[in-house]
ROVO-329538 format. One line per field, with one value per residue (C-alpha): residue number from 1; residue in one letter; x, y, z. Coordinates in Angstrom, 3 decimals. Layout:
! ROVO-329538
pos = [NUM:...]
code = [a:...]
u = [X:...]
v = [Y:...]
w = [Z:...]
***
This chain:
! ROVO-329538
pos = [1:2:3:4:5:6:7:8:9:10:11:12:13:14:15:16:17:18:19:20:21:22:23:24:25:26:27:28:29:30:31:32:33:34:35:36:37:38:39:40:41:42:43:44:45:46:47:48:49:50:51:52:53:54:55:56:57:58:59:60:61:62:63:64:65:66:67:68:69:70:71:72:73:74:75:76:77:78:79:80:81:82:83:84:85:86:87:88:89:90:91:92:93:94:95:96:97:98:99:100:101:102:103:104:105:106:107:108:109:110:111:112:113:114:115:116:117:118:119:120:121:122:123:124:125:126:127:128:129:130:131:132:133:134:135:136:137:138:139:140:141:142:143:144:145:146:147:148:149:150:151:152:153:154:155:156:157:158:159:160:161:162:163:164:165:166:167:168:169:170:171:172:173:174:175:176:177:178:179:180:181:182:183:184:185:186:187:188:189:190:191:192:193:194:195:196:197:198:199:200:201:202:203:204:205:206:207:208:209:210:211:212:213:214:215:216:217:218:219:220:221:222:223:224:225:226:227:228:229:230:231:232:233:234:235:236:237:238:239:240:241:242:243:244:245:246:247:248:249:250:251:252:253:254:255:256:257:258:259:260:261:262:263:264:265:266:267:268:269:270:271:272:273:274:275:276:277:278:279:280:281:282:283:284:285:286:287:288:289:290:291:292:293:294:295:296:297:298:299:300:301:302:303:304:305:306]
code = [m:i:r:h:v:p:v:l:l:s:e:s:l:d:f:l:v:k:n:f:n:g:i:y:f:d:g:t:v:g:f:g:g:h:s:s:e:i:l:k:r:l:h:s:k:g:k:l:v:a:t:d:k:d:f:e:a:f:s:f:c:q:t:k:f:k:d:d:k:r:f:s:v:y:n:t:s:f:t:d:i:d:t:i:a:k:i:e:f:i:e:k:f:d:g:i:f:v:d:l:g:v:s:s:y:q:l:d:n:i:e:s:g:f:s:f:r:e:d:s:p:l:d:l:r:m:n:k:n:a:g:f:p:a:s:y:i:l:n:n:y:s:q:e:h:l:a:e:i:i:w:k:y:g:e:e:k:l:s:r:k:i:a:r:l:i:i:e:e:r:v:r:q:q:f:k:s:s:i:q:l:r:k:i:i:e:s:v:v:p:h:r:f:l:s:k:t:l:s:r:v:f:q:a:l:r:i:y:i:n:n:e:l:e:e:l:k:n:f:l:d:s:a:v:s:l:l:n:i:k:g:t:l:v:v:l:t:y:h:s:l:e:d:r:i:v:k:d:k:m:k:y:e:s:l:g:c:v:c:p:r:g:t:p:v:c:i:c:r:k:v:k:r:l:n:l:l:n:t:k:p:i:i:p:t:e:n:e:i:k:e:n:r:r:s:r:s:a:k:l:r:a:a:v:r:v]
u = [0.448:1.910:1.156:1.441:-0.093:-0.226:0.960:-1.062:-3.561:-6.593:-4.414:-2.522:-5.636:-7.567:-4.810:-4.251:-7.590:-9.691:-10.731:-12.511:-12.141:-8.528:-5.201:-2.929:0.579:1.803:5.584:6.093:3.163:4.633:1.890:-0.890:-1.973:-2.326:-3.152:-6.126:-7.629:-6.908:-8.811:-11.723:-12.064:-11.758:-14.787:-14.922:-13.054:-10.230:-6.777:-3.871:-0.363:2.144:5.799:8.029:11.637:10.980:9.983:7.989:5.906:5.413:4.307:2.019:0.214:-0.017:-2.035:-3.902:-5.255:-5.369:-9.123:-9.090:-8.658:-8.043:-4.702:-1.319:2.008:5.670:8.681:10.932:11.905:9.568:12.270:10.990:7.703:8.391:8.898:5.877:3.695:4.701:4.018:0.586:-0.145:-0.535:0.223:-0.344:-1.337:-4.015:-2.090:1.347:2.148:5.253:5.787:9.558:9.486:10.725:7.716:7.064:7.347:10.847:11.901:10.395:11.267:14.764:15.338:14.769:18.058:16.830:16.667:19.305:17.250:17.612:20.597:19.797:21.821:23.561:21.951:19.766:19.048:15.480:16.126:18.100:19.144:20.874:23.991:26.002:24.737:25.846:28.222:30.225:30.479:31.744:34.213:35.734:35.428:38.181:37.880:37.532:34.776:32.831:33.096:31.866:28.817:27.866:28.223:26.691:23.646:23.211:24.487:26.178:28.792:30.728:31.113:34.925:35.204:32.639:34.410:37.747:36.227:34.663:38.099:39.599:36.786:36.932:40.603:39.440:36.337:34.338:30.982:27.981:25.227:23.659:24.599:28.302:27.730:25.395:28.069:30.580:28.108:27.186:30.855:31.092:27.610:25.912:22.791:20.414:21.662:22.037:18.745:19.171:22.768:21.858:19.054:21.373:24.140:21.789:19.886:23.120:24.100:20.582:20.395:23.835:23.282:19.921:21.012:17.860:18.531:19.539:16.578:14.280:15.650:15.258:11.762:10.580:11.777:9.770:6.744:6.175:6.367:3.917:1.190:-2.008:-3.028:-4.681:-2.989:-1.421:2.008:2.038:5.251:5.800:9.342:10.894:14.208:15.621:17.678:14.619:12.389:14.888:15.002:11.199:10.767:13.370:12.026:8.421:9.446:11.552:8.717:6.306:8.389:8.197:11.223:14.397:16.632:18.844:17.065:17.455:17.607:15.619:14.237:13.680:16.250:15.829:12.594:11.593:7.962:5.977:4.671:3.373:1.305:2.142:-0.812:0.953:3.884:4.606:4.671:1.740:2.773:0.942:-1.388:-0.577:-3.183:-1.589:1.866:0.427:-1.075:1.909:5.154:6.987:4.901:6.409:9.012:6.730:6.205:3.716:4.205:1.807:1.610:-0.728:0.238:-0.611]
v = [-116.953:-119.109:-122.790:-124.940:-128.365:-129.478:-133.063:-135.719:-133.003:-134.919:-137.517:-134.755:-132.869:-135.964:-136.663:-133.031:-131.301:-132.919:-129.898:-127.513:-124.611:-125.512:-123.772:-125.043:-124.404:-124.707:-124.442:-124.334:-122.294:-121.919:-120.532:-121.633:-124.961:-126.870:-123.743:-122.946:-126.354:-126.163:-122.863:-124.374:-127.047:-124.676:-122.980:-119.291:-119.723:-121.711:-120.257:-121.020:-119.656:-120.145:-119.537:-119.544:-118.447:-117.581:-113.898:-114.339:-117.114:-115.061:-111.977:-114.021:-115.539:-112.186:-110.955:-114.193:-114.501:-110.807:-110.873:-113.983:-112.990:-116.616:-116.572:-115.049:-115.616:-114.930:-114.642:-116.975:-120.626:-123.153:-123.612:-120.363:-122.043:-121.466:-117.729:-117.408:-119.247:-116.669:-113.744:-115.172:-116.010:-119.689:-122.296:-125.379:-126.279:-128.795:-129.703:-129.008:-129.558:-129.238:-130.060:-130.262:-130.159:-127.336:-125.737:-126.060:-122.280:-122.293:-125.133:-123.546:-119.915:-119.296:-116.291:-118.419:-120.212:-123.769:-125.168:-127.295:-127.659:-124.002:-121.679:-120.006:-118.227:-120.815:-119.839:-122.503:-120.364:-120.390:-116.988:-114.906:-112.497:-115.105:-117.237:-117.874:-118.951:-122.222:-120.337:-119.175:-122.744:-124.068:-121.211:-121.308:-124.685:-127.288:-130.420:-132.565:-130.389:-130.353:-134.134:-134.540:-132.309:-134.115:-137.538:-136.744:-134.833:-136.290:-139.845:-139.508:-142.205:-139.963:-137.228:-137.214:-137.132:-134.355:-132.359:-132.705:-131.456:-128.504:-127.483:-127.827:-125.811:-122.912:-122.357:-121.568:-119.592:-118.855:-120.574:-118.299:-120.341:-123.767:-124.715:-124.709:-127.336:-129.278:-129.528:-130.971:-133.661:-134.398:-135.059:-137.964:-139.484:-141.642:-139.976:-142.536:-141.659:-137.920:-136.689:-138.623:-137.485:-133.858:-134.110:-135.600:-133.004:-130.004:-131.515:-131.901:-128.280:-127.048:-129.072:-127.887:-124.224:-124.055:-126.263:-128.260:-131.402:-129.624:-127.277:-130.278:-131.943:-128.757:-128.192:-131.712:-131.315:-128.106:-129.390:-132.388:-130.178:-127.656:-130.140:-130.373:-133.814:-135.484:-132.898:-134.257:-133.836:-134.395:-134.289:-134.682:-135.656:-136.138:-137.922:-140.589:-138.278:-136.280:-139.315:-141.115:-138.181:-137.959:-141.721:-142.034:-139.050:-140.242:-143.775:-142.543:-140.352:-143.308:-145.329:-145.368:-146.784:-146.946:-148.534:-151.395:-154.763:-156.535:-153.360:-154.353:-150.868:-148.039:-145.295:-143.412:-141.644:-141.522:-140.476:-141.593:-138.509:-139.790:-142.566:-143.362:-143.013:-144.927:-147.309:-147.257:-143.948:-143.006:-142.360:-140.753:-142.831:-143.573:-141.002:-138.269:-139.043:-138.951:-135.511:-134.178:-136.008:-134.086:-135.851:-139.253:-139.272:-137.902:-139.776:-138.817:-139.680:-138.698:-139.085:-137.915:-136.448:-138.515]
w = [76.780:79.574:79.181:82.264:82.763:86.431:86.982:88.853:89.674:90.940:92.722:94.570:95.636:96.686:99.213:100.163:100.683:103.403:105.484:103.104:105.548:106.346:105.851:103.075:101.752:98.155:98.255:94.489:93.185:89.685:87.464:89.755:88.281:91.534:93.543:91.284:91.973:95.700:95.860:93.918:96.600:99.561:101.116:102.018:105.316:103.747:103.150:100.806:101.332:98.497:97.668:94.604:94.134:90.489:90.305:87.098:88.649:91.813:89.857:87.631:90.620:92.412:89.449:88.778:92.322:93.287:93.887:96.070:99.708:100.649:98.798:99.623:97.873:98.731:96.431:98.395:98.856:100.457:103.095:104.620:105.553:109.288:108.802:106.534:109.036:111.670:109.303:108.503:112.181:111.282:113.929:111.769:108.207:107.222:104.087:102.618:98.947:96.780:93.118:92.616:88.820:86.618:84.923:81.195:80.937:82.395:80.097:76.986:77.643:76.263:78.527:81.642:80.973:81.645:78.122:76.449:73.271:72.293:72.428:75.743:78.426:80.598:83.888:85.637:88.720:90.027:91.589:89.113:91.871:94.030:93.639:90.486:87.043:85.472:83.178:86.212:87.517:84.182:83.730:87.215:88.941:88.810:86.680:89.801:91.237:87.964:87.644:91.218:90.590:87.372:89.005:92.408:91.173:87.702:88.199:84.814:84.074:81.693:84.316:84.310:80.527:80.219:82.957:81.142:77.886:79.693:80.978:77.484:75.902:78.344:77.478:73.943:74.923:78.051:78.496:77.965:76.327:76.630:73.080:74.030:76.717:74.455:71.724:74.204:75.266:71.641:70.905:73.376:73.557:70.881:69.493:71.009:74.513:73.925:75.373:78.648:79.088:78.393:80.934:83.563:83.103:83.104:86.038:87.992:87.470:88.314:91.536:92.642:91.776:93.547:96.484:95.831:97.848:101.045:100.693:100.296:103.450:105.486:104.128:104.983:108.582:108.935:107.040:109.308:112.391:110.933:110.016:112.015:113.241:110.215:107.993:104.812:103.225:99.439:97.390:93.645:92.597:89.174:89.692:91.958:94.188:95.230:95.519:97.749:100.176:100.365:100.670:103.431:105.395:105.276:106.229:109.153:110.433:110.175:112.653:116.411:118.183:116.059:118.670:117.456:117.424:120.735:122.854:125.989:126.701:124.211:124.694:121.395:122.449:118.791:118.248:115.230:113.396:110.040:108.526:104.919:102.548:99.776:100.216:96.491:94.615:92.421:88.822:85.885:83.735:80.120:79.092:81.195:79.809:76.279:76.936:78.893:78.163:80.875:83.497:82.667:85.456:88.184:91.447:94.136:97.800:100.559:104.321:107.083:110.460:113.516]
***
């Protein structure tokens, strides 16, 4: 049985669903936690279009919602929102939602290749049919490149040392499983810091392999353009790199003129497209964190199209 607990559920939907006969987009449908609740709020003329790169999640939701004609799902990245809108003959959405977290199922399922707690295949790809697994990166990239990835996407201070040990280890044996990488990190990090360092290193590899930050930037550009007036953009992030991109994009789109101070006449022609619905991110309550520890790093940001 697949267990998935949607994060900041009521907070997300209270921002998102205003037009009960509107058209909505869930860019990370996962196993349908948020989508289920969106559909509960929509009336008969409402519509929800969803995407997920993970084939298991896509297949699960195809079956789960097969009898609901208001729902359609695509096995692709949310960056394809423009193409999907054309396929579905949708000009604008009344709400666009993405939850950028890795699902509990992916983290707990050894075969998914996302876990560092169990001895799992060292993969980390959302779409197993695209790109290279983490094992390829560790077995083939230079020490400098590995250190750059771990620092840039994981903000890990020991990035250079960990990269050097990876190079030394792969001379003895090629990387295949997560336990090999875990043992290297255990050898250089005190136990009290181990969990955070493991999270940062595996996060860095996952972000790099799936091109997550560039995909997020491209998606946000498209999402703002595809929102109806008074339509809402809601994004859940789980680490500072993602949150910074979302925060900066929403802030930029909430501004009018961005000419340098003192410019007598506006020459930038910048048009304000969003109003921020929360200047500080909404975070889970203590009760939610107690019930779902994986929600503890979540941040919700929302903005409405003007």
